[in-house]
C-alpha positions in Angstrom: -8.4 11.2 98.1 -5.2 9.3 98.6 -5.8 6.3 96.3 -8.1 4.1 94.5 -8.2 0.4 93.7 -9.8 -1.1 90.6 -10.0 -4.9 90.1 -10.6 -6.2 86.6 -11.2 -9.9 85.8 -9.9 -10.2 82.2 -8.1 -13.0 80.4 -5.0 -11.0 79.4 -3.2 -7.6 79.4 -4.4 -6.7 75.9 -8.0 -7.0 76.9 -7.3 -4.8 79.9 -5.6 -2.2 77.7 -8.4 -2.2 75.2 -10.9 -1.7 78.0 -9.0 1.1 79.6 -8.5 2.9 76.3 -12.3 3.7 76.3 -12.9 4.1 80.1 -13.4 7.7 81.1 -11.5 7.2 84.4 -8.4 6.4 82.3 -8.8 8.5 79.2 -9.0 11.8 81.1 -6.2 13.0 83.4 -7.9 12.1 86.6 -5.0 10.3 88.3 -1.5 11.5 88.8 -0.2 7.9 88.2 -1.6 4.5 87.5 0.1 1.2 88.5 -1.1 -2.1 87.2 -0.3 -5.4 88.9 -1.2 -8.9 87.9 -2.8 -11.1 90.5 -4.7 -14.3 90.6 -7.9 -15.2 92.4 -6.9 -18.2 94.5 -9.6 -18.6 97.2 -12.2 -19.7 96.7 -11.0 -22.1 94.0 -12.6 -21.4 90.7 -12.6 -25.1 90.0 -11.6 -28.2 92.0 -7.8 -28.7 91.8 -7.0 -25.1 90.8 -4.8 -24.4 93.8 -2.8 -27.6 93.4 -2.2 -26.9 89.7 -1.0 -23.3 90.6 1.3 -24.7 93.3 2.7 -27.2 90.8 3.2 -24.5 88.1 5.0 -22.2 90.6 7.2 -25.0 91.9 8.2 -26.1 88.3 8.8 -22.5 87.4 
């Protein structure tokens, strides 16, 4: 196997770390390395106006 992709929908990094600390895929040495990237679900919009608000937030920086 060359790689795996896991997608978690959690409110913040601490919740992810807490979950991974008890998950057998991550508590045992199964993977040579693990890389974690933050991303956002943009389409479909979770609620009306979400994309516009994200664009405003990115522009205002």
